[in-house]
N, C-alpha and C positions, 0 to 999 in steps of 0.2 A: 504493500500500500504505499502511497506517496507520502513523503514527509512534509509536504506543504500543509501550512495550518489550515483547519476548518475554521471559516468565518461565518457566524450566524448573523444574517441581515434581516432585521425586522423591517417590514415594508412600510410601517407608519400607518397614518390614517388611510383607510381604503378608499375614501373619497378624495384624498388629495393626490399630489404628484409622486409620492413615494414608490408606489409600483413602477411608475414609468422611469424614475431616475434610476431605479435598482436595474431594471432590465437594459436601459441605455449604458449604464456603467459596465455591465457584464459583457456587452458587445465588444469591449476593448480587450484584445488578446492578452495584453500584459496582465490583467487580472488573474488569468487562469494559470499564468507562469509563477505567480507569487502565493496563491492561496487555493483552497477548495471552498467555494461559496455555497451556502444553503440558505435560501430565503425562507423566513419564518412568516407566515401569513396566510391569505386566502388564495388558493390556487385558482379559482374561477376568476377572482378579480385580476390576478396576474396574467392570466391568459387573455383578458379583455384589454389589459394594458400593452400586452404583446402586439395585439393588432393595431393600436394606435401608434406605437412607435416603430411599427414595421420590424419588429425584432426577428431575426433568423434563427434563434435559439429555441429548440423544443422545451416546452415546460413539462416537467414530470413531477408528479406527487409522490412522496415517501412518507412512511408512518414513523420512521425514527432515523436519526443521524447514522446509526449503524448500517442502515440500509444503503446509505450513500457509498460505503466502502465496498459493499456486495455488488452494487450495480455498476461501480466504477470499473471493476476488473473485466466486465464484459462490454465496455463501450468501444465504439469505433473512435476515429479521430475527431469526431464533431463533439463539442462541449454541449451540455445540457444544463438547464436551470432546475435544480432540485428544490422543491417547495415542500417544507413541513406545514401541511394544511391544518391550521389551528384556529381559523377565523379570528377572534378578537383575543386570543390568549398569547399573541406574539411576544410580548415583552417578558412576560412571566416564564415562558418556555425557554426564550433565548438565555435568560439569566440562569434558569437551571442548568441548561447545557454548558454554560461557561463555568459555573460553580462546580460542576461534576468533572470538568475536563474533557468533556465530549467535543466542546467547541473552544478554540483558543482565544476568541475574542467575540465581542458583540459590536455590530455596526448598525446604527438605528436610522431608520427614516423618519420624516417629520411628523409630528403629532401637533393637534390643534388644542390649544389650552381651554378654549370655550367649549369645545366638544367633550373634553375630558370632564370638565366640571357639570356639563349638562347630564352625563352619564353617572354622576354621583362620585366621581373620583376627584377628591378635593387635594390635588397636587398642583404644584406651580409649574411642573413640566416634566419632561422625560428624566432629568437628573434626580429629581426627588423621589419618583417612582422606583428607579434603580437603586437609590440608597435605602429606600424602604425594603425592597426585595432582598437585598443584600445584608440588611441588618445593620447598618452603619450610619454614622453621623459625621458631620464635618468634611463633606466633599467639597471638591474646589473645581470650578469650570476653568479650563485652559482652552484657548482658542489658538489655532495654528493657521497661518497663511504664508506659505513659502518659509522664509527664515525667521518670520516674526512669530513668536510664542508669547502668549499673554494670559496670566493667570489672574484671577479676580478675588478680592477680599469679600465682596458681596456681588449678588447679581439681581434676582427679581424681587427687589424691594423698592420703596420710595427712596428718594434722594436723601430725605431727612433720616430715615431708618439706616440708610447705607453709611451715613457719616457716624452714627451711633455704634455701627458695627465695626468700625476701624479701632481695633485694639491691639496691643503688643502681643498677645497670645495668638489673635487670629492671623496677624501678618506673619508670625513665625511659623504657624501651621501651614500657611500657603507656601512660604519660602521652602520649607522641607519637602513638601509633596512636589512641588515644582523642580526642585533639585533632582529628586529621585526619578522624576519623569524624564527630564531633559538630559540627564547624564548619559544614559545608554545611547541617546540619539546623536551625540556629538561625534563628529568626523575625527577629531583628534583627542586622544585620552588626557583630557585636562578638566579641572574643575569648571562647571558651568559658571558663566558670569551672569549673575541676576541683578537687574536694576529695579529699584522700588521707586514707584512714582510718588510725588507728593499728592496732596489731596486739594491744596489751595493754589491760587494763581502763583506762579514763580516758586512753588513749593514754600509758600508762606512768607518769603522775604525776610527770614530772620524774625518772624513774629509780627511783621507789619500787617499781614493780610491773613492772619489766623495763626493759632497756636498748636494745632493738631500735630504738625511736622515735629516741633521742639518737644512736645509732651508724649507724643506716642510713636510716631514713625522713626524718629532718630533712636530711641531706646531699643526698638525692635530690631533695627539694622545693627546696632552695637552688639546686641545679644547674638543675632544670627552669625556675625563675624566671629564672635568668641565660640560658637559651636563649629567653626571651621569652614563656613560657606563664604564663597566669593561673592559678596553683596555690596552694591553701591547705592547711595541714596540718603535721603530722599532727593530725587531728581525732578526739576520742573516738568509737569505732564505735557507741556506744549513742545517739549524737545525730546523727551526720552524715547518715544516711539520711533521718531525719525533715526535717532542713534542706534537703536536696536535694529532697525531695518538696514542700516549701513554696515551691520556686522559687529558693532562694539559690544553688544550684549547678546546672550543666548536666550533670555527670557526676560519679561518685564512683569512686575506685580502691579496690577491696576488696583485702585482703591474702590471702584464701584462699576456698575454695568456698562454705562455709555462711555466712560472714560476708557475702558479696554475695548469695547465692541466697535467703536467708530473707526479708530486706526486699522483694526484687522479687517473691516469691511473695505476700507479704502485700499488696502493692500492686496486683497483678494476676495472680492465680493462673490465671485463665481465658484471659487475652489477652497473657501474656508472650511476648516474642520473644528468640530467641538469635541474635546476630549475631557472625560471626567476623572479627576484625581481623587484618590482616597477610597476607591472601591477595591474589593479582592479580585476583581476581574478587569480585563482591558475593555474599554468601551470608548469607541468613536462615533462620531455622528455627523450628518450633514449639518451645515451652519445656514439653514434656510427654513422657511415654513412650508405649509402645505400647499400654498398657491392655488386655491380652488378655482380662481378665476382663468387658470389656463389649462386645467385638467382635461384631457381628451383632445388637446389641439396638437400635441407632439412636440410642443415647444419647450418642454421642460429640459432645464440644463442639468446634465449628469455630472458635471466636473467636480462639485463638492462631494458626492457619493463616491466618485473615483478616487478623490484624494483621501477620503475617510478609509476606504478599502486598503489604499497604499500604506497609510500610517498604522492601521491596525496590524497588517501583516507584518511590517517592520517591528512594531512593539512586541508582537507575539514571537517573532524569530529571535529578537534580542532576549526576551524572558526565557525562552527555550534554550539559548546559548548559555545564559547565566545560571541555568539550573533552577 
């Protein structure tokens, strides 16, 4: 059996573009060279999406991931999209497969937060569902676009709440998880260079524009350095992302949602990837929504899903190499 990692791809909201971007990404030959993909979702919906995007790949339903290996040995040279047909249990099953080791990573398609709430699932999004299923707290969102990697101290809360969540302990937690995630991905074997953004204009300008840097962020950076991390900051948020994009830093710690999301979207709107740090499993995701307005038109862009698959395969291979 092939040593390539099995990636469990959840197709996301069945009414969104998740099924279409999954199929379009799987049309790229490089995907089959780096992993063995299995889509977790609704086989009938995926077959409908295949017609929309004119996919040449046959869609085959399987009852378990073990079946993937059995059928693979009898395949001809043509790749097939295997679908674990579970209707709305996509995410739960994908997590079970990853926790059991049957899948090396989970790659998620987009969900709609309003639809989740309408169904009685009071989660802010995918990340919170995954954390709940894995029984963990304190997860961190890291966005990746090209060489730019940005982890967030807070995400889906109001700006007022985001400021309150900037604490020494939380910043240190984000630094530790970011270091652990980025270190294996570096081309050269050196300590990751992590920049910590300020929260106020010009990083507070020595207290002129706010005291959070002096009272919270500086102590966090000092402690992180004492723990052996190569951390710089606080750096003014209007320059830190440019400097990271130029290769000066391997990752940036953003203080709140939009501070980190805006530069990543500018750097790679079509091929950004969302990575959840702090889970016992590898999880990457598309960095876009369900795009209900273009479903069925064939215009859905698969580049974010393709990038998510690449990164998941890379992280799974690194984890396997490190034992």
